[in-house]
C-alpha positions as YAML, in Angstrom:
chain: A
units: angstrom
residues:
- id: 1
  name: UNK
  ca: [0.00, 0.00, 0.00]
- id: 2
  name: UNK
  ca: [1.36, 3.43, -0.96]
- id: 3
  name: UNK
  ca: [1.54, 6.46, 1.33]
- id: 4
  name: UNK
  ca: [-1.21, 8.04, -0.78]
- id: 5
  name: UNK
  ca: [-3.50, 5.06, -0.31]
- id: 6
  name: UNK
  ca: [-2.88, 5.12, 3.42]
- id: 7
  name: UNK
  ca: [-4.18, 8.71, 3.59]
- id: 8
  name: UNK
  ca: [-7.43, 7.79, 1.86]
- id: 9
  name: UNK
  ca: [-10.21, 6.12, 3.82]
- id: 10
  name: UNK
  ca: [-12.49, 4.87, 1.04]
- id: 11
  name: UNK
  ca: [-12.66, 1.20, 0.15]
- id: 12
  name: UNK
  ca: [-10.21, 0.35, -2.63]
- id: 13
  name: UNK
  ca: [-11.18, -1.89, -5.54]
- id: 14
  name: UNK
  ca: [-8.95, -3.12, -8.33]
- id: 15
  name: UNK
  ca: [-9.90, -3.68, -11.96]
- id: 16
  name: UNK
  ca: [-7.64, -5.28, -14.57]
- id: 17
  name: UNK
  ca: [-8.65, -2.99, -17.46]
- id: 18
  name: UNK
  ca: [-10.54, 0.26, -17.99]
- id: 19
  name: UNK
  ca: [-13.29, -1.73, -19.69]
- id: 20
  name: UNK
  ca: [-13.61, -3.86, -16.56]
- id: 21
  name: UNK
  ca: [-13.81, -0.72, -14.44]
- id: 22
  name: UNK
  ca: [-16.61, 0.71, -16.61]
- id: 23
  name: UNK
  ca: [-18.52, -2.56, -16.47]
- id: 24
  name: UNK
  ca: [-18.09, -2.60, -12.69]
- id: 25
  name: UNK
  ca: [-19.21, 1.03, -12.39]
- id: 26
  name: UNK
  ca: [-22.43, 0.29, -14.25]
- id: 27
  name: UNK
  ca: [-23.00, -2.93, -12.31]
- id: 28
  name: UNK
  ca: [-22.52, -1.19, -8.96]
- id: 29
  name: UNK
  ca: [-24.61, 1.84, -9.89]
- id: 30
  name: UNK
  ca: [-21.78, 4.37, -9.60]
- id: 31
  name: UNK
  ca: [-22.67, 6.18, -12.82]
- id: 32
  name: UNK
  ca: [-25.47, 8.44, -14.05]
- id: 33
  name: UNK
  ca: [-25.68, 6.32, -17.19]
- id: 34
  name: UNK
  ca: [-22.71, 7.92, -18.94]
- id: 35
  name: UNK
  ca: [-19.16, 6.56, -18.75]
- id: 36
  name: UNK
  ca: [-17.07, 7.67, -15.78]
- id: 37
  name: UNK
  ca: [-13.33, 8.13, -15.19]
- id: 38
  name: UNK
  ca: [-11.56, 5.67, -12.89]
- id: 39
  name: UNK
  ca: [-10.74, 7.48, -9.61]
- id: 40
  name: UNK
  ca: [-7.30, 6.12, -8.81]
- id: 41
  name: UNK
  ca: [-5.83, 7.16, -5.43]
- id: 42
  name: UNK
  ca: [-3.12, 9.41, -6.87]
- id: 43
  name: UNK
  ca: [-5.62, 11.44, -8.89]
- id: 44
  name: UNK
  ca: [-8.01, 11.74, -5.94]
- id: 45
  name: UNK
  ca: [-5.13, 13.13, -3.87]
- id: 46
  name: UNK
  ca: [-4.32, 15.65, -6.63]
- id: 47
  name: UNK
  ca: [-7.89, 16.92, -6.38]
- id: 48
  name: UNK
  ca: [-7.71, 17.19, -2.60]
- id: 49
  name: UNK
  ca: [-4.42, 19.06, -2.83]
- id: 50
  name: UNK
  ca: [-5.93, 21.49, -5.35]
- id: 51
  name: UNK
  ca: [-8.55, 22.42, -2.76]
- id: 52
  name: UNK
  ca: [-6.21, 22.26, 0.23]
- id: 53
  name: UNK
  ca: [-8.37, 19.66, 1.96]
- id: 54
  name: UNK
  ca: [-7.69, 16.55, 4.02]
- id: 55
  name: UNK
  ca: [-9.43, 13.39, 2.84]
- id: 56
  name: UNK
  ca: [-11.49, 13.17, 6.05]
- id: 57
  name: UNK
  ca: [-12.57, 16.81, 6.08]
- id: 58
  name: UNK
  ca: [-16.37, 16.98, 6.32]
- id: 59
  name: UNK
  ca: [-18.15, 19.13, 3.73]
- id: 60
  name: UNK
  ca: [-21.63, 18.58, 5.13]
- id: 61
  name: UNK
  ca: [-24.25, 15.99, 5.91]
- id: 62
  name: UNK
  ca: [-27.79, 14.80, 5.21]
- id: 63
  name: UNK
  ca: [-29.07, 13.88, 8.69]
- id: 64
  name: UNK
  ca: [-32.29, 12.29, 7.44]
- id: 65
  name: UNK
  ca: [-30.17, 9.74, 5.52]
- id: 66
  name: UNK
  ca: [-27.37, 9.44, 8.08]
- id: 67
  name: UNK
  ca: [-24.97, 10.55, 5.34]
- id: 68
  name: UNK
  ca: [-21.78, 12.55, 5.85]
- id: 69
  name: UNK
  ca: [-19.97, 13.85, 2.77]
- id: 70
  name: UNK
  ca: [-16.19, 13.99, 3.11]
- id: 71
  name: UNK
  ca: [-13.71, 15.77, 0.87]
- id: 72
  name: UNK
  ca: [-12.43, 12.37, -0.28]
- id: 73
  name: UNK
  ca: [-15.89, 11.27, -1.36]
- id: 74
  name: UNK
  ca: [-16.45, 14.52, -3.24]
- id: 75
  name: UNK
  ca: [-13.03, 14.29, -4.91]
- id: 76
  name: UNK
  ca: [-13.67, 10.70, -5.97]
- id: 77
  name: UNK
  ca: [-16.90, 11.69, -7.69]
- id: 78
  name: UNK
  ca: [-15.32, 14.78, -9.26]
- id: 79
  name: UNK
  ca: [-12.67, 12.54, -10.83]
- id: 80
  name: UNK
  ca: [-15.40, 10.20, -12.06]
- id: 81
  name: UNK
  ca: [-17.30, 13.15, -13.55]
- id: 82
  name: UNK
  ca: [-14.31, 14.10, -15.71]
- id: 83
  name: UNK
  ca: [-13.20, 17.21, -13.82]
- id: 84
  name: UNK
  ca: [-9.67, 18.57, -13.84]
- id: 85
  name: UNK
  ca: [-8.04, 19.02, -10.40]
- id: 86
  name: UNK
  ca: [-8.32, 22.80, -10.65]
- id: 87
  name: UNK
  ca: [-12.11, 22.50, -10.92]
- id: 88
  name: UNK
  ca: [-12.38, 20.81, -7.56]
- id: 89
  name: UNK
  ca: [-12.55, 23.93, -5.35]
- id: 90
  name: UNK
  ca: [-15.69, 24.94, -7.27]
- id: 91
  name: UNK
  ca: [-17.14, 21.47, -6.75]
- id: 92
  name: UNK
  ca: [-16.39, 21.71, -3.02]
- id: 93
  name: UNK
  ca: [-18.16, 25.07, -2.78]
- id: 94
  name: UNK
  ca: [-21.14, 23.65, -4.68]
- id: 95
  name: UNK
  ca: [-21.35, 20.59, -2.42]
- id: 96
  name: UNK
  ca: [-21.20, 22.75, 0.70]
- id: 97
  name: UNK
  ca: [-23.98, 24.97, -0.67]
- id: 98
  name: UNK
  ca: [-26.12, 21.94, -1.53]
- id: 99
  name: UNK
  ca: [-25.66, 20.45, 1.94]
- id: 100
  name: UNK
  ca: [-26.55, 23.68, 3.74]
- id: 101
  name: UNK
  ca: [-29.88, 23.99, 5.55]
- id: 102
  name: UNK
  ca: [-31.48, 26.17, 2.86]
- id: 103
  name: UNK
  ca: [-30.01, 23.97, 0.12]
- id: 104
  name: UNK
  ca: [-32.32, 21.27, 1.51]
- id: 105
  name: UNK
  ca: [-30.53, 18.26, 0.06]
- id: 106
  name: UNK
  ca: [-32.99, 15.60, 1.21]
- id: 107
  name: UNK
  ca: [-36.18, 17.15, -0.19]
- id: 108
  name: UNK
  ca: [-34.69, 18.42, -3.45]
- id: 109
  name: UNK
  ca: [-33.20, 15.04, -4.33]
- id: 110
  name: UNK
  ca: [-36.08, 12.81, -3.21]
- id: 111
  name: UNK
  ca: [-38.98, 14.87, -4.58]
- id: 112
  name: UNK
  ca: [-41.51, 13.56, -7.07]
- id: 113
  name: UNK
  ca: [-40.95, 16.80, -9.02]
- id: 114
  name: UNK
  ca: [-37.34, 15.91, -9.86]
- id: 115
  name: UNK
  ca: [-35.76, 19.38, -9.80]
- id: 116
  name: UNK
  ca: [-32.27, 20.04, -11.13]
- id: 117
  name: UNK
  ca: [-29.44, 21.63, -9.16]
- id: 118
  name: UNK
  ca: [-28.22, 24.69, -11.02]
- id: 119
  name: UNK
  ca: [-24.79, 26.19, -10.38]
- id: 120
  name: UNK
  ca: [-24.01, 29.81, -11.30]
- id: 121
  name: UNK
  ca: [-20.35, 30.79, -11.06]
- id: 122
  name: UNK
  ca: [-19.19, 34.36, -10.50]
- id: 123
  name: UNK
  ca: [-15.83, 36.07, -10.22]
- id: 124
  name: UNK
  ca: [-12.32, 35.60, -11.70]
- id: 125
  name: UNK
  ca: [-12.48, 31.81, -11.51]
- id: 126
  name: UNK
  ca: [-14.82, 31.82, -14.55]
- id: 127
  name: UNK
  ca: [-11.94, 32.82, -16.82]
- id: 128
  name: UNK
  ca: [-9.29, 30.80, -15.01]
- id: 129
  name: UNK
  ca: [-11.26, 27.58, -15.55]
- id: 130
  name: UNK
  ca: [-12.99, 28.41, -18.84]
- id: 131
  name: UNK
  ca: [-16.53, 28.32, -17.47]
- id: 132
  name: UNK
  ca: [-18.81, 29.33, -20.32]
- id: 133
  name: UNK
  ca: [-21.35, 32.13, -19.95]
- id: 134
  name: UNK
  ca: [-22.12, 33.01, -23.57]
- id: 135
  name: UNK
  ca: [-23.60, 31.22, -26.59]
- id: 136
  name: UNK
  ca: [-25.06, 27.85, -25.62]
- id: 137
  name: UNK
  ca: [-23.75, 28.03, -22.05]
- id: 138
  name: UNK
  ca: [-26.58, 25.96, -20.57]
- id: 139
  name: UNK
  ca: [-25.90, 23.09, -22.95]
- id: 140
  name: UNK
  ca: [-23.13, 20.65, -23.92]
- id: 141
  name: UNK
  ca: [-19.68, 21.41, -25.27]
- id: 142
  name: UNK
  ca: [-17.89, 23.04, -22.33]
- id: 143
  name: UNK
  ca: [-15.77, 20.76, -20.15]
- id: 144
  name: UNK
  ca: [-15.77, 22.91, -17.02]
- id: 145
  name: UNK
  ca: [-19.53, 23.53, -17.10]
- id: 146
  name: UNK
  ca: [-20.36, 19.92, -17.89]
- id: 147
  name: UNK
  ca: [-18.07, 18.21, -15.39]
- id: 148
  name: UNK
  ca: [-18.47, 20.60, -12.44]
- id: 149
  name: UNK
  ca: [-22.25, 20.29, -12.62]
- id: 150
  name: UNK
  ca: [-21.99, 16.54, -13.13]
- id: 151
  name: UNK
  ca: [-19.67, 16.16, -10.14]
- id: 152
  name: UNK
  ca: [-22.32, 17.61, -7.83]
- id: 153
  name: UNK
  ca: [-24.92, 15.27, -9.28]
- id: 154
  name: UNK
  ca: [-22.65, 12.23, -8.82]
- id: 155
  name: UNK
  ca: [-22.10, 13.21, -5.18]
- id: 156
  name: UNK
  ca: [-25.89, 13.41, -4.81]
- id: 157
  name: UNK
  ca: [-26.25, 9.96, -6.37]
- id: 158
  name: UNK
  ca: [-23.31, 8.04, -4.96]
- id: 159
  name: UNK
  ca: [-22.85, 9.62, -1.55]
- id: 160
  name: UNK
  ca: [-26.27, 11.06, -0.70]
- id: 161
  name: UNK
  ca: [-27.91, 7.86, -2.01]
- id: 162
  name: UNK
  ca: [-30.33, 9.59, -4.37]
- id: 163
  name: UNK
  ca: [-30.80, 6.74, -6.85]
- id: 164
  name: UNK
  ca: [-33.84, 6.64, -9.18]
- id: 165
  name: UNK
  ca: [-36.49, 4.31, -7.87]
- id: 166
  name: UNK
  ca: [-34.92, 4.24, -4.40]
- id: 167
  name: UNK
  ca: [-34.55, 7.63, -2.66]
- id: 168
  name: UNK
  ca: [-34.92, 9.58, -5.91]
- id: 169
  name: UNK
  ca: [-38.67, 9.40, -6.51]
- id: 170
  name: UNK
  ca: [-38.88, 11.79, -9.49]
- id: 171
  name: UNK
  ca: [-41.80, 11.00, -11.81]
- id: 172
  name: UNK
  ca: [-40.08, 12.17, -15.01]
- id: 173
  name: UNK
  ca: [-36.84, 13.79, -13.77]
- id: 174
  name: UNK
  ca: [-34.99, 16.10, -16.20]
- id: 175
  name: UNK
  ca: [-31.92, 16.05, -18.47]
- id: 176
  name: UNK
  ca: [-30.65, 19.00, -16.39]
- id: 177
  name: UNK
  ca: [-29.95, 16.45, -13.65]
- id: 178
  name: UNK
  ca: [-26.94, 15.27, -15.64]
- id: 179
  name: UNK
  ca: [-25.34, 18.69, -15.25]
- id: 180
  name: UNK
  ca: [-26.43, 22.32, -14.90]
- id: 181
  name: UNK
  ca: [-23.61, 24.83, -14.52]
- id: 182
  name: UNK
  ca: [-22.79, 28.18, -16.16]
- id: 183
  name: UNK
  ca: [-21.14, 31.49, -15.41]
- id: 184
  name: UNK
  ca: [-22.61, 34.95, -15.25]
- id: 185
  name: UNK
  ca: [-21.46, 37.04, -18.22]
- id: 186
  name: UNK
  ca: [-20.21, 39.82, -15.96]
- id: 187
  name: UNK
  ca: [-18.20, 41.67, -18.60]
- id: 188
  name: UNK
  ca: [-20.99, 41.91, -21.17]
- id: 189
  name: UNK
  ca: [-23.41, 42.65, -18.34]
- id: 190
  name: UNK
  ca: [-21.53, 45.82, -17.32]
- id: 191
  name: UNK
  ca: [-22.43, 48.33, -15.97]
- id: 192
  name: UNK
  ca: [-24.70, 45.95, -14.06]
- id: 193
  name: UNK
  ca: [-23.43, 44.74, -10.69]
- id: 194
  name: UNK
  ca: [-22.61, 41.00, -10.88]
- id: 195
  name: UNK
  ca: [-24.94, 38.81, -8.86]
- id: 196
  name: UNK
  ca: [-22.37, 37.82, -6.23]
- id: 197
  name: UNK
  ca: [-21.53, 41.47, -5.58]
- id: 198
  name: UNK
  ca: [-25.21, 42.21, -5.09]
- id: 199
  name: UNK
  ca: [-25.08, 39.53, -2.40]
- id: 200
  name: UNK
  ca: [-22.19, 41.20, -0.57]
- id: 201
  name: UNK
  ca: [-19.08, 39.65, -2.13]
- id: 202
  name: UNK
  ca: [-16.32, 41.65, -3.84]
- id: 203
  name: UNK
  ca: [-15.20, 41.77, -7.47]
- id: 204
  name: UNK
  ca: [-12.08, 39.79, -6.49]
- id: 205
  name: UNK
  ca: [-14.17, 37.02, -4.92]
- id: 206
  name: UNK
  ca: [-15.18, 33.89, -6.82]
- id: 207
  name: UNK
  ca: [-18.42, 32.23, -5.80]
- id: 208
  name: UNK
  ca: [-20.83, 29.52, -6.80]
- id: 209
  name: UNK
  ca: [-24.58, 29.84, -6.29]
- id: 210
  name: UNK
  ca: [-26.46, 26.54, -5.98]
- id: 211
  name: UNK
  ca: [-30.19, 26.59, -6.69]
- id: 212
  name: UNK
  ca: [-32.74, 23.79, -6.81]
- id: 213
  name: UNK
  ca: [-34.65, 24.63, -9.99]
- id: 214
  name: UNK
  ca: [-38.08, 23.20, -10.75]
- id: 215
  name: UNK
  ca: [-37.65, 23.73, -14.46]
- id: 216
  name: UNK
  ca: [-37.04, 26.85, -16.51]
- id: 217
  name: UNK
  ca: [-39.40, 29.37, -18.03]
- id: 218
  name: UNK
  ca: [-38.46, 30.96, -21.38]
- id: 219
  name: UNK
  ca: [-39.82, 34.45, -21.95]
- id: 220
  name: UNK
  ca: [-39.44, 35.53, -25.58]
- id: 221
  name: UNK
  ca: [-40.37, 39.20, -25.79]
- id: 222
  name: UNK
  ca: [-39.77, 41.32, -28.92]
- id: 223
  name: UNK
  ca: [-40.60, 44.53, -27.06]
- id: 224
  name: UNK
  ca: [-38.14, 47.39, -27.51]
- id: 225
  name: UNK
  ca: [-38.70, 48.94, -24.11]
- id: 226
  name: UNK
  ca: [-37.63, 47.74, -20.68]
- id: 227
  name: UNK
  ca: [-41.21, 47.93, -19.45]
- id: 228
  name: UNK
  ca: [-42.46, 45.92, -22.42]
- id: 229
  name: UNK
  ca: [-39.96, 43.11, -21.86]
- id: 230
  name: UNK
  ca: [-40.82, 42.93, -18.18]
- id: 231
  name: UNK
  ca: [-44.57, 43.12, -18.77]
- id: 232
  name: UNK
  ca: [-44.25, 40.04, -21.00]
- id: 233
  name: UNK
  ca: [-42.11, 38.33, -18.37]
- id: 234
  name: UNK
  ca: [-44.66, 39.16, -15.68]
- id: 235
  name: UNK
  ca: [-47.46, 37.69, -17.80]
- id: 236
  name: UNK
  ca: [-45.46, 34.49, -18.30]
- id: 237
  name: UNK
  ca: [-44.65, 34.22, -14.60]
- id: 238
  name: UNK
  ca: [-48.21, 34.86, -13.45]
- id: 239
  name: UNK
  ca: [-49.45, 32.04, -15.66]
- id: 240
  name: UNK
  ca: [-46.55, 29.56, -15.66]
- id: 241
  name: UNK
  ca: [-44.48, 30.57, -12.66]
- id: 242
  name: UNK
  ca: [-44.54, 29.70, -8.96]
- id: 243
  name: UNK
  ca: [-47.74, 30.78, -7.30]
- id: 244
  name: UNK
  ca: [-48.80, 31.65, -3.81]
- id: 245
  name: UNK
  ca: [-50.45, 28.68, -2.18]
- id: 246
  name: UNK
  ca: [-48.91, 26.09, -4.50]
- id: 247
  name: UNK
  ca: [-46.40, 25.11, -1.82]
- id: 248
  name: UNK
  ca: [-48.44, 25.70, 1.34]
- id: 249
  name: UNK
  ca: [-47.41, 22.33, 2.74]
- id: 250
  name: UNK
  ca: [-43.80, 22.45, 1.58]
- id: 251
  name: UNK
  ca: [-42.02, 25.39, -0.05]
- id: 252
  name: UNK
  ca: [-43.90, 28.23, 1.62]
- id: 253
  name: UNK
  ca: [-43.53, 26.56, 5.02]
- id: 254
  name: UNK
  ca: [-39.91, 25.42, 4.74]
- id: 255
  name: UNK
  ca: [-38.41, 28.37, 2.84]
- id: 256
  name: UNK
  ca: [-40.66, 31.19, 3.98]
- id: 257
  name: UNK
  ca: [-39.13, 34.54, 2.93]
- id: 258
  name: UNK
  ca: [-36.13, 32.77, 1.35]
- id: 259
  name: UNK
  ca: [-38.16, 31.50, -1.64]
- id: 260
  name: UNK
  ca: [-36.63, 32.96, -4.82]
- id: 261
  name: UNK
  ca: [-36.50, 33.00, -8.61]
- id: 262
  name: UNK
  ca: [-33.35, 33.44, -10.65]
- id: 263
  name: UNK
  ca: [-33.77, 35.53, -13.80]
- id: 264
  name: UNK
  ca: [-31.17, 34.93, -16.53]
- id: 265
  name: UNK
  ca: [-31.33, 37.87, -18.94]
- id: 266
  name: UNK
  ca: [-30.17, 37.15, -22.49]
- id: 267
  name: UNK
  ca: [-27.98, 39.56, -24.49]
- id: 268
  name: UNK
  ca: [-30.70, 41.10, -26.66]
- id: 269
  name: UNK
  ca: [-32.94, 41.90, -23.69]
- id: 270
  name: UNK
  ca: [-29.87, 43.05, -21.78]
- id: 271
  name: UNK
  ca: [-29.06, 45.54, -24.56]
- id: 272
  name: UNK
  ca: [-32.54, 47.06, -24.32]
- id: 273
  name: UNK
  ca: [-32.22, 47.44, -20.56]
- id: 274
  name: UNK
  ca: [-28.81, 49.07, -20.99]
- id: 275
  name: UNK
  ca: [-30.07, 51.46, -23.67]
- id: 276
  name: UNK
  ca: [-32.83, 52.64, -21.37]
- id: 277
  name: UNK
  ca: [-30.64, 52.89, -18.28]
- id: 278
  name: UNK
  ca: [-32.24, 50.09, -16.30]
- id: 279
  name: UNK
  ca: [-30.26, 48.55, -13.45]
- id: 280
  name: UNK
  ca: [-30.80, 45.09, -11.98]
- id: 281
  name: UNK
  ca: [-32.41, 46.74, -8.97]
- id: 282
  name: UNK
  ca: [-34.93, 48.54, -11.20]
- id: 283
  name: UNK
  ca: [-35.79, 45.23, -12.88]
- id: 284
  name: UNK
  ca: [-36.32, 43.62, -9.48]
- id: 285
  name: UNK
  ca: [-38.57, 46.41, -8.20]
- id: 286
  name: UNK
  ca: [-40.69, 46.65, -11.35]
- id: 287
  name: UNK
  ca: [-41.14, 42.90, -11.64]
- id: 288
  name: UNK
  ca: [-41.84, 42.28, -7.96]
- id: 289
  name: UNK
  ca: [-44.63, 44.84, -7.78]
- id: 290
  name: UNK
  ca: [-46.41, 43.21, -10.72]
- id: 291
  name: UNK
  ca: [-45.93, 39.49, -10.09]
- id: 292
  name: UNK
  ca: [-47.18, 39.81, -6.50]
- id: 293
  name: UNK
  ca: [-50.23, 42.01, -7.29]
- id: 294
  name: UNK
  ca: [-53.70, 40.55, -6.52]
- id: 295
  name: UNK
  ca: [-55.07, 38.08, -9.05]
- id: 296
  name: UNK
  ca: [-57.57, 39.15, -11.69]
- id: 297
  name: UNK
  ca: [-58.89, 35.83, -13.00]
- id: 298
  name: UNK
  ca: [-58.46, 32.04, -13.20]
- id: 299
  name: UNK
  ca: [-55.48, 32.26, -15.58]
- id: 300
  name: UNK
  ca: [-53.72, 34.90, -13.49]
- id: 301
  name: UNK
  ca: [-51.97, 34.06, -10.24]
- id: 302
  name: UNK
  ca: [-49.70, 35.98, -7.90]
- id: 303
  name: UNK
  ca: [-46.13, 34.68, -7.46]
- id: 304
  name: UNK
  ca: [-44.84, 33.67, -4.07]
- id: 305
  name: UNK
  ca: [-41.77, 35.76, -3.29]
- id: 306
  name: UNK
  ca: [-41.43, 38.11, -0.34]
- id: 307
  name: UNK
  ca: [-39.25, 40.97, -1.63]
- id: 308
  name: UNK
  ca: [-37.71, 42.35, -4.85]
- id: 309
  name: UNK
  ca: [-34.27, 40.99, -3.98]
- id: 310
  name: UNK
  ca: [-35.71, 37.46, -3.89]
- id: 311
  name: UNK
  ca: [-35.82, 37.67, -7.69]
- id: 312
  name: UNK
  ca: [-32.10, 37.36, -8.34]
- id: 313
  name: UNK
  ca: [-30.97, 38.77, -11.69]
- id: 314
  name: UNK
  ca: [-28.02, 37.43, -13.66]
- id: 315
  name: UNK
  ca: [-27.09, 37.49, -17.34]
- id: 316
  name: UNK
  ca: [-25.75, 34.90, -19.77]
- id: 317
  name: UNK
  ca: [-26.39, 33.32, -23.16]
- id: 318
  name: UNK
  ca: [-25.98, 34.19, -26.83]
- id: 319
  name: UNK
  ca: [-27.66, 36.30, -29.47]
- id: 320
  name: UNK
  ca: [-30.28, 35.33, -32.07]
- id: 321
  name: UNK
  ca: [-33.54, 35.35, -30.11]
- id: 322
  name: UNK
  ca: [-34.61, 38.05, -27.64]
- id: 323
  name: UNK
  ca: [-35.02, 35.76, -24.65]
- id: 324
  name: UNK
  ca: [-34.84, 35.72, -20.88]
- id: 325
  name: UNK
  ca: [-34.96, 32.52, -18.85]
- id: 326
  name: UNK
  ca: [-36.19, 32.10, -15.31]
- id: 327
  name: UNK
  ca: [-35.06, 29.29, -13.02]
- id: 328
  name: UNK
  ca: [-38.17, 28.42, -11.04]
- id: 329
  name: UNK
  ca: [-37.91, 27.43, -7.37]
- id: 330
  name: UNK
  ca: [-38.40, 24.07, -5.76]
- id: 331
  name: UNK
  ca: [-37.71, 23.24, -2.10]
- id: 332
  name: UNK
  ca: [-34.34, 24.96, -1.79]
- id: 333
  name: UNK
  ca: [-33.29, 28.60, -1.67]
- id: 334
  name: UNK
  ca: [-30.32, 29.96, -3.64]
- id: 335
  name: UNK
  ca: [-27.17, 29.45, -1.57]
- id: 336
  name: UNK
  ca: [-23.97, 31.29, -2.53]
- id: 337
  name: UNK
  ca: [-20.63, 29.97, -1.30]
- id: 338
  name: UNK
  ca: [-17.18, 31.56, -1.55]
- id: 339
  name: UNK
  ca: [-14.44, 29.75, -3.45]
- id: 340
  name: UNK
  ca: [-11.26, 30.43, -1.41]
- id: 341
  name: UNK
  ca: [-8.77, 32.74, -3.12]
- id: 342
  name: UNK
  ca: [-5.54, 31.25, -4.34]
- id: 343
  name: UNK
  ca: [-6.89, 27.69, -4.31]
- id: 344
  name: UNK
  ca: [-8.49, 27.34, -7.74]
- id: 345
  name: UNK
  ca: [-5.59, 29.09, -9.54]
...
């Protein structure tokens, strides 16, 4: 046994070939259905070193499942997801956010609704790791986005025991449960204040915001005024969004005033807002007043958020269609965690 292996606590298994490992991974249920990378001890230790963590350091727990997530377990799954070692500090921050009280790991991973777990990255680390925030950023083709988001989902599956048909009771689930990670396009969003700075972090800080999203809402408005775009968004939210009373026995009770939406403004809508001098705070105020107004009929319902700042505004995506997307809430509030400086570099 090597010195590296002695530091690690997880059970070691040996496979004669990579093909045997893949067959064993599928047989043992270690994979989300896609191939995984073999987590050899040396590589797992490289990941831990990149984050400055001991193997036995606890990142959080799920008390209802008697599960404790260690740094070693998270690193093992990050390797399997295809991450590079320098991605691991972001994965650690995401896991800690997910395992926080408001992240509500148990309910968001066992729910019949099958929500995804979106990760929004802010700060310098976006460029250092190549986290995409522009054209097609919510989809495939970007290693950092794909593997960081997947690493969190593999931790949820392999460590938190959220396996379909067992503790994962989702009726349909969603492809976004493979991976859901993107960066805010802070540079193109200027002069807007980046989302993490609105939450009290600095421009030098790098953060990840974890959010349990019960689907997305696409609002395609061709209006050429800020008010017109938001009026269309309000109409979409009041019909398709998250309504007061819908979660009386769950979301409203558990989250209370922490219930939130995340609005992802696309470039063409963003340009209109910039041309008319609208800040994120103006968007929040205007939208909040209208989505929470009293209902006017059976196809019109008030949305269940408590304050303008509970509609977080970020920006990402590419050009071609004037579109804004909204990440709709499930049983977890947005949780933003700092990625320690000097670790992910």
